[in-house]
C-alpha positions in Angstrom: 0.0 0.0 0.0 1.3 3.5 -0.9 1.3 6.1 1.8 1.0 9.9 1.4 1.4 12.5 4.1 -0.8 15.6 4.4 0.4 18.5 6.4 -1.4 21.8 7.1 -0.3 25.4 7.5 -1.8 28.9 7.5 -5.1 29.9 5.9 -7.9 32.5 6.3 -10.8 32.0 8.6 -14.5 31.8 7.6 -17.8 32.6 9.3 -18.8 30.6 12.3 -21.4 28.6 10.5 -22.1 24.9 10.6 -19.3 22.8 9.2 -21.5 19.8 8.5 -21.6 18.6 4.9 -25.4 18.2 5.5 -25.7 22.0 5.9 -25.5 24.5 3.1 -23.0 26.5 5.0 -20.8 23.4 5.2 -21.1 22.6 1.5 -18.2 20.7 -0.1 -16.3 23.0 -2.4 -15.8 21.8 -5.9 -13.4 23.7 -8.2 -12.7 21.6 -11.3 -13.9 18.7 -13.3 -13.6 15.2 -11.8 -15.2 12.2 -10.4 -16.0 11.9 -6.7 -17.4 9.2 -4.3 -19.4 10.6 -1.4 -21.1 8.9 1.5 -24.4 10.3 2.6 -23.9 11.5 6.3 -26.9 9.6 7.5 -28.6 12.7 9.2 -29.8 16.1 8.4 -27.8 19.1 9.4 -28.2 21.8 12.1 -30.2 24.0 9.8 -33.3 23.1 7.7 -31.9 24.8 4.6 -34.8 23.9 2.2 -37.8 24.7 4.5 -38.7 27.7 2.2 -38.7 25.5 -0.9 -40.8 22.6 0.6 -43.8 23.2 -1.7 -41.6 22.4 -4.7 -39.7 19.5 -3.3 -40.9 16.0 -2.7 -39.3 15.4 0.8 -38.1 17.4 3.8 -34.4 17.5 4.5 -33.6 14.2 6.1 -30.2 12.9 4.9 -28.5 15.5 2.8 -25.1 16.5 1.4 -24.4 19.9 0.0 -22.0 21.2 -2.7 -20.9 24.5 -4.1 -19.2 25.2 -7.4 -17.6 28.5 -8.3 -16.8 28.8 -11.9 -13.1 29.5 -12.4 -13.8 30.7 -15.9 -16.8 31.1 -18.1 -18.0 27.6 -19.2 -20.6 24.9 -19.2 -21.1 22.5 -16.2 -22.4 19.0 -16.6 -23.4 16.9 -13.6 -23.9 13.2 -13.4 -24.9 11.3 -10.2 -25.5 7.6 -9.4 -26.6 6.1 -6.1 -27.1 2.3 -6.1 -30.2 1.1 -4.2 -30.8 4.7 -3.0 -33.6 7.2 -3.7 -32.6 10.9 -3.6 -33.8 14.3 -4.5 -31.5 16.8 -6.2 -32.0 20.6 -6.0 -29.8 23.3 -7.5 -29.8 27.0 -6.4 -28.2 30.2 -7.7 -27.4 32.2 -4.5 -25.7 35.6 -4.5 -23.2 34.8 -1.8 -21.2 31.8 -0.4 -22.7 32.0 3.1 -26.0 30.4 1.9 -28.1 33.0 3.6 -30.1 33.4 0.3 -30.8 29.7 0.3 -31.9 29.4 4.0 -34.1 32.5 3.7 -35.7 31.3 0.5 -34.3 34.2 -1.6 -32.1 32.1 -3.8 -33.5 31.0 -7.1 -34.0 27.2 -7.3 -33.2 26.5 -10.9 -33.6 22.8 -10.9 -35.0 19.9 -8.9 -35.7 16.2 -9.5 -36.4 13.1 -7.6 -34.6 9.9 -8.6 -35.6 6.5 -7.4 -32.9 3.9 -7.2 -30.9 5.1 -10.1 -29.0 7.9 -11.7 -29.5 11.1 -13.5 -27.5 13.7 -15.5 -27.7 17.4 -16.2 -26.3 18.3 -19.6 -25.5 21.8 -20.7 -26.7 21.0 -24.2 -30.2 20.6 -22.7 -30.3 23.3 -20.0 -29.2 26.9 -20.6 -28.8 27.6 -16.9 -25.8 25.3 -16.8 -23.7 28.0 -18.6 -21.9 29.8 -15.9 -19.9 33.1 -16.0 -16.5 33.4 -14.4 -16.9 33.7 -10.7 -20.6 32.6 -10.7 -21.6 30.4 -7.8 -24.0 27.5 -8.0 -25.1 25.5 -4.9 -26.7 22.1 -5.1 -28.0 19.4 -2.7 -28.7 15.7 -2.7 -31.2 14.6 -0.1 -32.3 11.1 0.7 -35.6 10.4 2.5 -34.0 7.6 4.5 -31.1 7.5 7.0 -28.2 5.6 5.6 -24.5 6.0 4.6 -24.8 4.8 1.0 -22.5 6.1 -1.6 -23.1 8.7 -4.2 -21.0 8.7 -7.3 -20.8 12.3 -8.6 -19.0 13.5 -11.8 -18.5 17.1 -12.6 -17.5 18.2 -16.1 -16.7 21.9 -16.5 -15.6 23.0 -20.0 -14.7 26.5 -21.1 -16.9 28.4 -23.6 -13.8 29.6 -25.4 -10.7 27.5 -24.8 -8.2 29.9 -26.3 -9.6 32.9 -24.3 -9.7 30.8 -21.1 -6.0 29.8 -21.6 -5.1 33.5 -21.8 -7.1 34.3 -18.7 -5.6 31.5 -16.6 -2.0 31.9 -17.6 0.3 33.4 -15.0 3.7 34.0 -16.5 6.9 34.6 -14.6 9.5 36.0 -17.0 13.1 35.1 -15.8 14.8 36.0 -19.1 17.9 38.1 -18.9 18.1 38.7 -22.6 14.9 38.7 -24.7 16.9 38.6 -28.0 18.0 35.0 -27.2 15.9 31.9 -27.8 13.3 31.4 -25.0 12.8 28.2 -23.0 9.2 28.0 -21.6 8.1 25.7 -18.8 4.3 25.4 -18.8 2.1 23.7 -16.2 -1.2 22.3 -17.5 -4.2 20.3 -16.4 -3.7 16.8 -17.9 -7.4 16.5 -18.8 -8.4 20.0 -19.9 -4.9 21.3 -21.0 -5.7 24.6 -19.3 -2.9 26.4 -17.4 -2.5 25.6 -13.7 -1.2 28.2 -11.3 1.3 26.0 -9.3 4.2 26.1 -6.9 7.3 25.7 -9.0 10.6 25.0 -7.3 13.9 25.0 -9.2 16.7 23.1 -7.5 20.3 22.2 -8.2 20.7 25.2 -10.6 23.6 27.7 -10.7 21.4 30.5 -11.7 17.7 30.0 -10.8 17.4 28.2 -7.4 14.1 29.7 -6.2 10.4 29.3 -5.6 7.8 30.6 -8.0 4.0 30.8 -8.2 3.2 30.6 -11.8 1.7 28.6 -14.6 4.5 29.4 -17.0 8.2 30.2 -16.6 10.3 31.9 -19.3 14.1 31.4 -19.3 16.8 32.6 -21.7 18.7 29.9 -23.6 22.0 31.8 -23.1 23.7 28.8 -21.6 23.2 25.1 -20.9 20.2 24.7 -18.5 20.5 22.0 -15.9 18.2 21.8 -12.9 15.6 19.7 -11.0 12.0 20.9 -11.1 9.3 20.2 -8.5 5.7 21.3 -9.3 2.8 21.2 -6.8 -0.7 22.5 -7.0 -3.7 21.9 -4.7 -6.0 19.2 -6.2 -3.3 17.6 -8.3 -0.6 15.0 -7.9 2.8 16.6 -7.5 5.3 16.2 -10.4 9.1 16.2 -10.5 11.3 16.6 -13.6 15.0 16.9 -14.4 15.6 19.5 -17.0 18.7 19.2 -19.3 18.8 21.7 -22.1 21.8 22.6 -24.2 22.2 25.9 -26.0 20.1 25.9 -29.1 19.1 28.4 -31.8 15.3 28.1 -31.5 12.8 28.6 -28.7 11.4 25.5 -27.2 9.1 24.5 -24.3 8.5 21.7 -21.8 4.9 21.1 -20.7 4.4 19.6 -17.2 1.0 17.9 -17.1 -0.5 17.6 -13.6 -3.0 14.8 -13.0 -6.1 16.0 -11.0 -6.9 14.2 -7.7 -10.0 12.2 -8.6 -12.1 9.5 -6.9 -10.2 7.4 -4.5 -6.8 9.1 -5.2 -4.3 10.7 -2.8 -3.3 14.3 -2.1 -0.5 16.1 -0.3 -1.2 19.3 1.7 0.7 21.2 4.4 0.6 21.3 8.4 -2.0 22.2 11.0 -0.8 24.4 13.8 -1.7 24.6 17.5 -1.3 27.1 20.3 1.9 26.3 22.4 1.4 23.7 25.1 -2.3 23.1 24.2 -4.4 21.1 21.8 -6.2 24.3 20.7 -6.1 24.8 16.9 -4.9 28.1 15.6 -7.6 30.1 13.7 -5.5 30.0 10.6 -5.5 26.2 10.6 -9.2 25.5 10.7 -9.8 26.2 7.0 -7.1 23.7 6.2 -8.9 21.0 8.1 -12.0 21.8 6.1 -9.9 21.1 2.9 -9.2 17.7 4.5 -12.9 17.3 5.3 -13.7 18.0 1.6 -11.2 15.4 0.5 -12.6 12.8 2.9 -16.2 13.5 1.9 -15.3 13.3 -1.8 -13.5 10.0 -1.3 -15.7 8.0 1.0 -13.6 4.8 0.8 -10.4 6.5 2.0 -9.3 5.7 5.6 -6.7 7.8 7.4 -4.4 7.7 10.4 -4.0 11.1 12.2 -0.6 11.7 13.7 0.0 14.3 16.4 3.3 16.0 17.1 4.6 18.5 19.6 7.5 21.0 19.9 9.6 20.0 23.0 13.3 20.0 23.4 14.7 17.0 25.3 13.4 13.5 25.9 10.1 12.3 24.6 8.1 12.5 27.9 4.8 10.9 28.7 3.3 14.4 28.8 4.5 15.2 25.3 3.0 12.0 24.0 -0.3 12.7 25.7 -0.4 16.2 24.3 0.4 15.0 20.8 -2.4 12.4 21.1 -4.9 15.0 22.2 -4.0 17.1 19.1 -4.6 14.2 16.8 -7.9 13.5 18.5 -8.9 17.1 18.3 -8.6 17.0 14.5 -10.4 13.7 14.3 -13.3 15.0 16.4 -13.5 18.1 14.2 -13.9 15.8 11.2 -16.5 13.7 13.0 -18.5 16.8 13.9 -18.4 17.8 10.2 -20.0 14.6 9.2 -17.1 12.2 8.4 -17.6 8.7 9.7 -15.5 7.9 12.8 -14.8 4.3 11.5 -12.6 5.8 8.8 -10.2 7.4 11.2 -7.7 6.5 13.9 -5.3 8.7 15.8 -1.9 8.4 17.5 0.5 10.7 19.3 4.3 10.7 18.6 5.3 13.3 21.1 8.5 15.0 20.0 10.1 12.0 18.4 9.6 13.2 14.8 10.1 17.0 15.0 10.7 18.7 11.7 13.2 21.0 13.3 15.0 19.4 16.3 17.0 22.6 16.8 14.6 25.3 15.7 16.1 28.7 14.8 12.8 30.7 14.7 9.3 30.8 16.1 8.1 29.6 12.6 10.2 26.5 12.9 8.9 25.9 16.5 5.3 26.3 15.2 6.0 23.8 12.4 6.9 21.2 15.0 3.4 21.6 16.6 1.4 19.8 13.9 -0.8 17.0 12.8 -0.1 14.9 9.8 -2.5 12.7 7.9 -1.4 9.4 6.5 -3.7 7.6 4.0 -3.7 3.9 5.1 -6.3 2.6 2.7 -8.0 3.8 -0.4 -10.6 1.0 -0.1 -12.4 -0.8 -2.8 -15.1 0.8 -5.0 -18.4 -0.9 -4.9 
């Protein structure tokens, strides 16, 4: 079995709304095309989000899971869903904000709803004009089953640009490192392996005499004034990381290398960065909570994945019993957060390592000390698809 570590660092906070995937305010965020496997949470959420739409819907909210999709560019969205041996209702809304207040107050426009009995359905943009979304437009949708269960829902989202060439221009983020523009240019491009659209990624150049550095870009431009020799690491949220060794001799024509990133889809694995805690406590920093929600989304979208949550502390000296207890409490705090958000407890275990695996045994800054206070997530099983 292959193992992948998640680690979590700083992020922005959100409103203090319900984090449950069965509430609109806790909707799972979708940002790109892909296939997902979600388990119904088995209960309704803290808020009856559809009470103001009940006259148009077949069932009250009983066992629901919510999603939101914000169009990264202008395009058409197609949705396909399958739930074996499960009846469900699907409803789609066009709210004006992410917080879902328009939905819960009944002010959002419900643009589609249907009831499916033991089967599947699809929404195709070729049949429904409302599936054409403008860049930045938000659509919220819900699947609600009239029975309590944890059956799986296979969900596929296809989002394609209205104008591929124009979308490429809009998404491209170029970092120009050329010293002499009269020389041939070497371009490194990062693209989505499925859509071939530019991906804004973390690009790290290593083992180079001239360019050792970190860049946020979809494209790097270099001058071919000399032999280029370096190692390249590319990482973007929602994709598998990619590593390459670049070896380019001086040539007379401009050339390019395209790095294709494979999106994280159903049942796959993802690498993120560290969750921080307040010193000597199991209290999560405010900046870390949104990162746990990203883990929650990953777990919700991949209902066969099982994880082990590892707790760590910053403590100089021997690995005391107190350090091990604190690290275990930190791991358990993250697990309880995920349980409260609607993730099944049976899919998670936790363990504390104390200070036995500090990232910085001799920290030279507060940032390095904070990096030692962390939780890491190891995927122990991706399960079997039914």
